[in-house]
C-alpha positions as CSV (number, residue, x, y, z in Angstrom):
1,M,-50.4,27.3,-25.1
2,L,-52.6,30.0,-23.5
3,D,-49.9,32.0,-21.8
4,R,-50.1,35.1,-19.9
5,A,-50.4,37.5,-22.9
6,G,-52.9,35.3,-24.3
7,Y,-55.0,35.3,-21.1
8,E,-54.7,39.1,-20.8
9,R,-56.4,39.2,-24.0
10,Y,-59.1,36.6,-23.1
11,L,-59.7,38.6,-19.9
12,A,-59.8,41.8,-21.5
13,A,-62.7,40.4,-23.8
14,F,-64.6,39.1,-20.8
15,N,-64.3,42.1,-18.7
16,A,-65.5,44.2,-21.7
17,R,-68.6,41.9,-22.0
18,D,-67.3,40.8,-25.5
19,Y,-69.1,37.3,-25.4
20,D,-68.2,36.5,-29.1
21,G,-64.5,37.4,-28.3
22,V,-64.6,35.1,-25.3
23,A,-66.1,32.4,-27.2
24,D,-63.3,32.5,-29.7
25,F,-60.7,31.5,-27.0
26,Y,-62.7,27.9,-26.7
27,V,-62.6,24.8,-28.5
28,D,-66.0,24.0,-30.2
29,P,-67.7,22.8,-28.2
30,P,-66.5,24.3,-25.0
31,R,-66.7,22.4,-21.7
32,M,-67.3,24.6,-18.6
33,E,-68.3,23.4,-15.0
34,F,-68.3,25.6,-12.1
35,F,-70.3,26.2,-9.1
36,G,-73.4,24.3,-10.5
37,I,-73.2,25.7,-14.1
38,V,-72.5,23.4,-17.0
39,I,-71.8,24.9,-20.4
40,T,-71.3,22.5,-23.6
41,T,-72.0,25.1,-26.3
42,R,-70.9,28.4,-27.5
43,E,-74.4,29.6,-27.3
44,E,-74.9,28.4,-23.9
45,L,-71.6,30.3,-22.6
46,K,-72.8,33.5,-24.4
47,A,-76.4,33.1,-23.1
48,F,-75.3,32.4,-19.7
49,Y,-72.7,35.4,-19.4
50,A,-75.4,37.9,-20.9
51,W,-77.9,36.7,-18.4
52,L,-75.3,37.0,-15.4
53,H,-73.9,40.4,-16.3
54,S,-77.5,41.7,-16.7
55,C,-77.6,41.2,-13.0
56,V,-74.0,42.0,-11.9
57,K,-70.8,43.6,-13.0
58,E,-68.3,40.9,-12.6
59,T,-64.4,41.9,-13.4
60,V,-61.4,39.4,-12.9
61,S,-58.1,40.3,-11.8
62,I,-55.1,38.0,-11.9
63,H,-53.4,37.4,-8.5
64,N,-51.1,34.5,-9.7
65,F,-50.7,32.7,-13.0
66,A,-49.1,29.7,-14.5
67,A,-49.4,28.0,-17.8
68,S,-48.1,24.9,-19.8
69,D,-48.8,23.2,-23.1
70,T,-52.2,21.6,-21.8
71,A,-53.2,23.8,-19.0
72,T,-53.4,27.4,-17.5
73,A,-54.1,28.1,-13.8
74,V,-55.2,31.2,-12.5
75,D,-55.5,32.6,-8.8
76,A,-57.9,35.2,-9.2
77,I,-60.0,37.8,-7.5
78,V,-63.5,38.0,-8.7
79,R,-65.2,41.3,-8.1
80,I,-69.3,41.1,-8.2
81,E,-71.2,44.1,-8.0
82,A,-74.8,43.6,-8.1
83,L,-76.9,45.7,-10.3
84,R,-80.1,44.2,-8.9
85,D,-81.2,41.6,-6.4
86,L,-80.0,38.2,-7.3
87,T,-81.8,35.8,-5.2
88,R,-81.3,32.1,-4.2
89,D,-84.4,31.0,-6.1
90,E,-83.3,32.7,-9.2
91,L,-79.7,31.2,-8.9
92,D,-81.1,27.8,-8.3
93,A,-83.4,28.2,-11.2
94,K,-80.5,28.9,-13.5
95,G,-78.3,25.9,-12.1
96,A,-75.8,28.3,-10.4
97,T,-76.3,26.4,-6.9
98,G,-72.7,27.5,-5.9
99,F,-73.2,31.0,-6.4
100,F,-73.9,33.5,-3.6
101,P,-77.2,35.5,-3.4
102,I,-76.5,39.3,-3.5
103,R,-78.5,42.5,-3.1
104,A,-78.3,45.3,-5.5
105,G,-75.5,47.7,-4.7
106,E,-73.6,45.1,-2.9
107,V,-70.0,43.9,-3.7
108,Q,-68.4,40.6,-3.1
109,E,-64.8,39.9,-3.7
110,I,-64.2,36.3,-4.1
111,R,-60.8,34.7,-4.5
112,Q,-61.0,31.7,-6.9
113,F,-58.9,29.1,-8.4
114,I,-59.6,28.7,-12.1
115,F,-58.1,25.8,-14.0
116,Y,-58.2,25.8,-17.9
117,T,-57.4,22.5,-19.7
118,T,-56.1,23.8,-23.1
119,R,-55.3,22.5,-26.6
120,A,-53.4,24.2,-29.3
121,G,-53.8,27.5,-27.1
122,Q,-57.6,27.2,-26.9
123,I,-59.7,26.5,-23.8
124,E,-61.1,23.0,-23.7
125,K,-62.4,22.8,-20.3
126,V,-62.9,25.2,-17.3
127,E,-63.1,24.3,-13.7
128,C,-63.1,26.7,-10.7
129,A,-62.8,26.3,-6.9
130,L,-62.9,28.6,-3.9
131,P,-60.2,28.3,-1.2
132,P,-61.1,27.4,2.3
133,P,-61.9,30.3,4.6
134,L,-58.9,31.5,6.5
135,A,-59.0,30.7,10.3
136,A,-60.0,33.7,12.5
């Protein structure tokens, strides 16, 4: 089970940009699908986050958390601070078609539902979704 304490360690590695530490939480090979991105190897995972975090400072904080023997679900706030412009063309070229363009210095705070399929305490698959916008 990837319980709250284990997830906090994972999140600490993620927020510290320790990509080897992050990858250690995954089965080999990992399977991630989110917002147009598909990652199927440890090296793809590390390369994607190294690229993304060269463009933005990303931090994840937990809003709600639940776990079982086979799944961990997180209702999170993802804070994105642009270090440089990240254009629609660059995002699309990386396959990140569901990501939002952002200009240097801008900040986006996005609520995300992150679902982890787990096996023996390691992450086997990651899926993410955005909640619908609230009615005005």
